[in-house]
Structures are given as structure tokens and as C-alpha cells.
C-alpha positions in Angstrom: 24.6 -17.4 -16.1 22.1 -15.1 -15.5 23.0 -12.4 -13.1 20.4 -11.4 -10.7 18.6 -8.2 -11.1 18.9 -6.1 -7.7 16.7 -3.5 -7.2 18.1 0.2 -6.5 18.1 1.3 -2.6 15.6 4.1 -2.4 17.2 7.5 -2.1 18.4 8.4 1.1 17.5 12.2 0.7 14.2 12.8 -0.5 14.0 16.9 -2.2 10.9 18.1 0.4 9.3 21.4 0.9 7.7 21.4 4.4 4.3 23.4 5.2 3.7 25.0 8.1 0.6 26.2 9.2 -1.9 25.9 13.0 -4.8 23.3 12.3 -7.4 24.2 10.3 -5.2 26.9 8.4 -5.4 24.7 4.6 -1.9 23.2 4.7 -3.3 19.7 3.6 -5.8 21.9 0.9 -2.5 24.1 -0.3 -0.6 20.6 -0.9 -3.4 19.1 -3.1 -3.3 22.2 -5.2 0.3 22.0 -5.9 0.8 18.6 -6.1 -2.2 18.7 -8.7 -1.2 22.0 -10.5 2.8 21.0 -10.3 3.0 17.1 -10.2 4.6 16.6 -6.8 3.3 14.6 -4.2 1.9 15.9 -1.2 1.4 13.6 1.8 -0.1 14.8 5.7 1.2 12.7 8.5 -2.0 13.6 9.9 -3.5 11.1 6.6 -0.6 8.7 7.6 -1.5 8.2 11.0 -5.7 8.6 10.7 -5.1 6.1 7.7 -3.4 3.1 9.9 -5.4 0.2 10.4 -6.3 -0.6 13.5 -4.9 -3.9 13.2 -1.1 -2.0 12.5 1.0 -1.2 15.8 0.9 2.5 14.8 -2.8 2.7 14.5 -3.9 2.5 18.2 -1.2 4.1 19.5 -1.9 7.0 17.1 -5.6 7.2 18.9 -4.3 7.2 22.5 -2.3 10.0 22.0 -5.0 11.9 19.6 -7.1 11.6 21.8 -5.5 13.8 24.2 -4.3 16.2 22.0 -0.9 14.7 22.2 1.9 14.1 19.8 3.2 10.4 19.2 6.8 10.1 20.3 9.0 11.1 18.3 11.3 8.4 16.7 8.0 6.7 16.0 6.6 9.2 14.3 9.3 9.7 12.2 10.0 5.5 11.5 6.3 5.2 10.5 5.9 8.1 8.1 9.8 6.4 6.5 7.7 3.6 6.4 5.1 5.0 4.3 7.4 6.6 2.2 9.4 3.8 1.2 5.7 2.0 0.7 5.5 4.4 -2.3 8.5 3.7 -3.7 7.9 0.3 -4.9 4.8 1.0 -6.6 5.7 3.6 -8.3 3.1 6.0 -7.0 6.2 8.8 -5.8 8.5 9.6 -8.2 11.9 11.4 -5.9 13.9 12.1 -8.6 11.0 14.1 -10.7 8.7 15.2 -7.7 8.7 16.9 -5.2 7.6 15.7 -1.5 5.4 18.4 -0.2 4.9 17.3 3.4 2.8 18.8 6.1 2.2 18.4 9.9 6.3 17.1 9.8 8.2 17.9 11.8 6.5 19.0 14.7 9.2 19.2 17.4 13.3 20.1 17.3 14.0 16.2 17.3 11.7 14.9 14.7 13.0 17.9 12.6 17.0 16.7 13.0 15.8 12.9 12.5 14.1 14.4 9.2 17.5 15.7 8.0 18.7 11.9 7.9 16.0 11.6 5.3 15.0 14.5 3.5 16.7 17.7 1.7 14.4 20.6 2.2 14.4 22.9 -0.6 11.9 25.4 0.6 9.4 25.8 3.8 6.1 27.1 3.6 4.5 29.0 6.6 0.6 29.6 7.1 -0.1 32.0 9.2 -3.7 33.3 11.0 -4.3 34.8 14.3 -7.9 33.7 14.9 -7.9 30.8 17.1 -11.7 30.7 17.3 -12.2 30.7 13.7 -9.5 27.9 12.9 -11.7 26.1 15.9 -14.7 25.9 13.7 -13.1 25.4 10.6 -11.9 21.9 12.1 -15.0 21.1 13.3 -16.8 22.2 10.3 -14.5 20.1 8.2 -15.0 16.9 11.2 -18.7 16.6 10.2 -18.3 16.0 6.8 -15.4 13.7 7.2 -16.6 11.9 10.0 -13.2 12.7 12.1 -14.4 12.3 15.8 -10.8 13.2 17.2 -11.3 17.1 15.0 -14.5 17.7 17.3 -13.5 18.1 21.2 -12.7 22.3 21.7 -11.0 22.0 24.4 -8.6 19.9 22.9 -8.3 21.1 19.9 -7.2 24.1 21.7 -4.2 21.9 23.4 -3.4 21.1 19.6 -3.1 24.6 18.8 -1.6 25.6 22.1 1.1 22.5 21.7 1.9 23.8 17.4 2.6 27.2 18.7 5.4 26.6 21.4 6.5 24.2 18.6 6.7 25.5 15.8 8.3 28.5 17.1 11.3 26.9 17.8 11.5 24.3 14.6 11.3 27.9 12.2 14.7 28.7 14.2 15.9 26.1 13.9 16.3 26.5 10.1 18.0 29.2 8.3 15.5 32.2 7.2 16.3 32.3 3.7 14.4 28.5 3.4 11.6 29.9 4.9 8.3 31.7 3.0 5.0 33.2 4.9 2.0 33.8 3.8 -1.3 35.6 4.2 -3.7 31.9 5.8 -6.8 34.6 6.7 -7.4 34.5 2.8 -9.4 32.0 0.5 -7.8 29.1 -0.6 -7.3 30.1 -4.2 -5.7 33.6 -2.9 -3.1 31.5 -0.5 -2.7 29.6 -3.6 -1.8 32.5 -5.8 0.6 33.8 -3.7 2.6 30.9 -3.4 2.4 30.3 -6.5 4.1 33.8 -7.8 6.2 33.4 -4.7 7.7 30.0 -5.6 7.1 29.1 -9.0 11.0 29.1 -9.6 10.7 26.0 -7.8 7.6 24.6 -7.7 7.6 24.9 -11.5 10.1 22.6 -11.9 
């Protein structure tokens, strides 16, 4: 008698590095560099939500909140994120046994951080720091023109996003052990930021 093959369940705890930084600070660029150079898997929560089909439950919900510069509800954010990650495992697009999961844009609140701990094991937290808000807004608007991202053109909405980020992220970083956090100057060119991150975290990112 043939015994049916049962696929093993996906790992409950994924080895992860969190990347924090205000909108426009280069989180996505850094994540892509690190995934290419170190064979890790990078995913931005913004890409997940913006890429949601208008016909899916996530698409209209994201657009409703993003148009006001607001965040999706916490439980919904983590549920959509985990559903997306599980969808990467079946077609072998992401290998958790050998790849770090590089996350930017999540968590954005204390509750998200608590909910996320049920899914990931955090190896390190990268914080990109940049102080000039006006320059950040110019960066985002330039990117929006190139990528046709209309939700990133309104200066008032962008300032609301900056304020939400600063308020929530300060609380989140206090929520984690200080030894996990490594801060970097994001006023530099992208390759200079990458250099500093690789020098500081080579033992982790090189594995």
C-alpha cells in the first residue's frame, strides 16, 4: 500500500533581520543589495501591500488607509504578511533553512512587534538614521514620479507618515534588547551605507 507523502509544515520561526528607517531613507535599496550580495531574501511590506490585487481583500483596504497616510490595523498587517511569506515557500522562492529574511516596513507598532514574534526569530535590527525631513520628502517624490506611485506625491500625507514613523518606531526600538540594534548614517550614498552595514554585520550576513 502506498503511503501518501505529506509536505512538512512551514517553519514557525523564520530567521530574520529587521530594517528600520523613515520613508525615503533607503531601506528597500539596502535590502536588495544585501539579498543580492549575501543570498538572503528581502521583502518590503510596502511592496506586498502595493502589489496586492485590487480584487483581493488586501488591495482596497491598503489603498483606503494609505491615501490618508495611515497604517493598516495591526492584526490585519501581520496576517497579510504571513500569508504572503507562506506563498513564497511552496514554489521554493524562499529557503528559510539557508536564507535570512530581510524585512523592512514591518513591524510598525508595538502590537505588530509582539505578533511578529510568533513568526520570526530576530537575529539583528538595522536602523537607518537621517535627519533632514525635507530631503526625505524630495527623495520620495522623485521616486514616485519614476515608479508612478501616486500615493507618494502628497507632501502633507508624507509628513504624516514621517510623524507616525518617528512616534511608533521610537517605542518599538525600546521594545527590543539593545544588543540587537545597529544604527547607520543614511545621509551617505547607498554604497557607503552598504559598506558600513557589511563591515559591522559581516559575521551574520556572510553566513
